[in-house]
C-alpha positions, 0 to 999 in steps of 0.5 A: 174790563170787557163788557161781559166781565162788567155785566157778570160783576154787576150781576154778582153784586146785585145777587149779593145785595138781594141776599143781604137785604133778605137776611136783614129784613127777615127779623123785623117785629112790630110792637103796639103800645098805648099812649101811656106806654109810648110816653114812658118808653120815650121818657126812659130813652131820653133819660138814657140817651138812647133810641127806642130800638136800642132800648127794646133790643137790650130788654130782649137780650136781658130777658131772652138770653139769660 
């Protein structure tokens, strides 16, 4: 591979990664809870054996997607 082709290939990969990161990061939400709510969430997730993010995503799907 020539140096020019390698540079072009590297630039294309950098562009793809930049686009992928922008798409991935645009859907981040934060939720503030009090201590009791946080503890209840942790307990429920421990009972179900899942991470809090997965639990919250399941609530969103159930409540917003009908």
